[in-house]
C-alpha positions as a printed Julia matrix, in Angstrom:
267×3 Matrix{Float64}:
   0.06  -0.28    0.01
   1.26   3.42   -0.83
   1.57   6.06    2.11
  -1.15   8.63    2.32
   0.3   11.91    1.64
  -0.55  14.46    4.46
  -1.48  17.96    3.37
   1.06  20.62    4.21
  -0.21  23.78    6.1
   1.82  26.86    5.62
   1.7   29.58    8.15
   0.53  32.67    6.35
   1.38  35.2     8.9
   5.21  35.54    8.15
   7.31  37.94   10.18
   7.01  40.36    7.53
   3.28  40.45    7.83
   3.43  40.77   11.59
   5.81  43.75   11.27
   3.46  45.25    8.72
   0.59  44.88   11.04
   2.44  46.49   13.99
   3.62  49.3    11.94
   0.06  49.9    10.66
  -1.25  49.9    14.2
   1.41  52.45   15.33
   0.63  54.56   12.33
  -3.11  54.3    13.15
  -2.53  55.63   16.74
  -0.1   58.4    15.55
  -2.85  59.53   13.08
  -5.56  59.53   15.94
  -3.32  61.6    18.19
  -2.18  64.27   15.43
  -5.76  64.53   14.0
  -6.98  65.5    17.43
  -5.4   68.94   18.23
  -6.88  68.78   21.72
  -4.88  65.66   22.65
  -1.75  67.23   21.21
  -2.3   70.28   23.34
  -2.81  67.86   26.31
   0.28  65.96   25.65
   2.5   69.18   25.63
   0.62  70.52   28.78
   1.38  67.04   30.57
   4.89  67.23   29.64
   5.07  70.77   31.14
   3.42  69.39   34.19
   6.24  66.95   34.7
   8.98  69.34   33.94
   7.92  72.34   35.98
   7.93  70.89   39.52
  11.61  69.65   39.41
  13.21  73.25   39.67
  10.39  74.93   41.18
   9.57  72.61   44.03
  11.77  69.45   44.26
  15.2   71.23   44.09
  14.45  73.88   46.73
  13.15  71.41   49.04
  16.15  69.14   48.78
  19.07  71.64   48.52
  18.07  74.99   49.9
  18.47  75.73   53.6
  16.26  78.91   54.44
  18.41  81.4    56.26
  21.62  79.4    55.8
  23.62  80.63   52.72
  26.75  78.33   53.56
  24.57  75.31   53.84
  22.83  76.05   50.58
  25.8   76.56   48.68
  27.48  73.49   50.02
  24.34  71.47   48.94
  24.45  72.87   45.46
  28.24  72.02   45.18
  27.56  68.67   46.65
  24.6   67.81   44.18
  25.57  69.68   40.96
  24.14  67.14   38.63
  20.66  67.43   40.31
  20.82  71.38   39.93
  21.95  71.01   36.37
  18.96  68.83   35.74
  16.73  71.64   37.07
  18.43  73.88   34.61
  17.94  71.65   31.75
  14.17  71.17   32.92
  13.79  74.73   32.55
  15.26  75.22   29.32
  13.07  72.22   28.15
  10.09  73.85   29.84
  10.65  77.15   28.01
  10.66  75.46   24.59
   7.59  73.19   25.55
   5.58  76.4    26.33
   6.04  77.66   22.95
   4.71  74.42   21.56
   1.97  74.09   23.93
   0.58  77.75   23.22
   0.94  76.96   19.31
  -1.05  73.91   19.9
  -3.64  75.98   21.72
  -3.73  78.42   18.77
  -4.22  75.43   16.37
  -7.29  74.11   18.6
  -8.97  77.66   19.22
  -7.92  79.78   16.24
 -11.59  79.36   14.8
 -12.97  80.16   18.29
 -11.21  83.66   18.62
  -8.09  84.29   16.89
  -7.13  87.37   18.8
  -7.45  85.7    21.98
  -5.56  82.8    20.76
  -2.78  85.23   19.82
  -2.82  86.64   23.43
  -2.46  83.09   24.72
   0.8   82.62   22.69
   2.29  86.16   23.95
   1.36  85.76   27.74
   1.63  81.92   28.02
   4.36  81.22   25.63
   6.88  83.93   24.57
   6.92  86.12   27.66
   7.15  83.2    30.27
   9.75  81.35   28.05
  11.92  84.63   27.98
  11.72  84.71   31.95
  12.67  81.04   32.11
  16.13  81.83   30.16
  16.78  84.8    32.53
  16.11  82.34   35.43
  18.62  79.87   33.94
  21.14  82.51   33.56
  20.72  83.26   37.33
  21.12  79.36   38.21
  24.32  79.16   36.03
  25.78  81.99   38.0
  24.85  80.27   41.34
  26.64  77.07   40.17
  29.72  79.04   39.0
  29.88  80.46   42.6
  29.28  77.16   44.29
  31.98  75.53   42.21
  34.57  78.09   43.34
  35.72  79.68   40.08
  39.26  80.95   40.1
  38.24  84.3    39.33
  36.29  84.35   42.59
  39.37  83.84   44.82
  39.23  87.68   45.42
  36.16  86.93   47.69
  36.41  84.94   50.7
  33.87  81.97   51.46
  31.13  84.09   53.22
  31.05  86.59   50.51
  30.67  83.84   47.86
  27.97  82.27   49.64
  26.15  85.67   49.93
  26.56  86.23   46.21
  25.05  82.91   45.42
  22.32  83.43   47.57
  21.69  86.7    45.85
  21.31  85.14   42.45
  18.84  82.41   44.0
  16.6   84.93   45.64
  16.82  86.9    42.16
  15.47  83.78   40.63
  12.91  83.55   43.35
  11.67  87.06   42.71
  11.43  86.21   38.89
   8.98  83.43   39.6
   7.07  86.09   41.68
   6.83  88.26   38.78
   6.37  85.48   36.45
   3.15  84.48   38.29
   1.39  87.62   36.76
   1.82  85.67   33.38
   0.85  82.59   34.68
  -2.3   84.22   35.58
  -2.9   86.75   32.76
  -2.55  83.89   30.19
  -5.32  81.91   31.62
  -7.85  84.48   31.05
  -8.12  84.45   27.24
  -7.53  80.63   27.42
 -10.58  80.53   29.83
 -12.76  82.6    27.58
 -11.64  80.38   24.37
 -12.7   77.22   26.37
 -15.83  78.66   27.41
 -16.96  79.7    23.94
 -15.58  76.75   22.29
 -18.64  74.49   22.81
 -16.25  71.52   22.29
 -15.03  71.64   25.94
 -16.81  71.7    29.23
 -17.84  75.27   30.02
 -16.88  74.59   33.84
 -13.37  74.31   32.84
 -13.36  77.98   31.49
 -14.82  78.97   34.65
 -12.32  77.24   36.77
  -9.39  78.68   34.59
 -10.64  82.11   35.24
 -10.44  81.58   39.05
  -6.9   79.78   38.52
  -5.77  82.99   36.61
  -6.86  85.27   39.23
  -5.36  83.19   42.07
  -1.87  83.54   40.23
  -2.19  87.25   39.92
  -3.07  87.46   43.47
  -0.14  85.44   44.49
   2.16  87.54   42.51
   0.71  90.91   43.74
   0.85  89.5    47.49
   4.53  88.64   46.99
   5.33  91.9    46.01
   3.18  94.05   48.21
   2.86  91.67   51.39
   5.57  88.86   50.9
   4.72  87.7    54.55
   1.31  86.74   53.52
   2.27  84.82   50.32
   2.47  81.51   52.02
  -1.26  82.0    53.41
  -2.62  83.09   50.25
  -0.82  79.98   48.17
  -2.36  77.61   50.83
  -5.77  79.34   50.52
  -5.67  79.24   46.54
  -4.82  75.4    46.16
  -8.1   74.36   44.91
  -8.21  76.98   42.34
  -4.43  75.95   41.06
  -5.66  72.52   40.03
  -7.85  73.93   36.98
  -4.73  73.59   34.62
  -4.37  69.98   35.72
  -8.0   69.32   35.3
  -7.72  70.78   31.57
  -4.66  68.82   30.92
  -6.44  65.53   32.01
  -9.52  66.26   29.96
  -7.61  66.95   26.83
  -5.4   63.84   27.09
  -8.17  61.69   27.9
 -10.86  62.91   26.07
  -9.34  65.01   23.47
 -11.03  67.87   21.49
 -11.61  68.82   17.94
 -13.09  72.01   16.73
 -16.58  71.56   15.19
 -16.66  71.91   11.56
 -19.6   73.7    10.24
 -21.11  72.46    6.93
 -22.52  75.21    4.84
 -25.32  74.19    2.37
 -25.82  76.46   -0.42
 -29.44  76.08   -1.73
 -29.76  75.93   -5.61
 -30.97  79.18   -7.13
 -34.42  79.32   -8.78
 -34.3   79.11  -12.63
């Protein structure tokens, strides 16, 4: 008897096919993100949320000793990499701010072009410039902490005091920048409220957030001893930006397209 031949089954899913399917899926995900301008803005905002606290909150809490210039400078000298990472985070944050506000212009340009331009100016260009000035102050502090040769004319207490001067100047720049942090949220709030493709409560919340930042800045200039209390009371208002960020990342937002139907003219 002749042996029965068994049919040969070929695996149709070759490695090339799997790679193609994976590439197609990745391209589909990229297209969904790019085609949703709200999600693009949310992702830029989320990146800024991660970058901002490093220099603004974490490094001061770890390295700065209130009322002790020598200990602060010694900490900066001993943790130079961490301090440099804060500088890099500020540089990156300045660039992200520009892309963030440009993405908002893309999202809200049809809602109110003039307001969207104000968002770019007050929320992107001007704060980015302050970031760069702050970086210069931090680099000066780092130079002093490392003990550059040309500073040998100053003794250690004088160098420590000079370094603290630059750190305090950086802190005062943040106080001034809070005005811009508040002002740019006002036109953004109006755009969110008028857009109809984002919840209106976010627009109202952003107005309160903006006013809170302005109050913080003015308090820091006029009554600096009360700034801590004002900051504590304004905490609920300051979460509006985070709420907007999460909404844009999770839900996204697309400007509504308006279809214009032209009626045929009577013969």
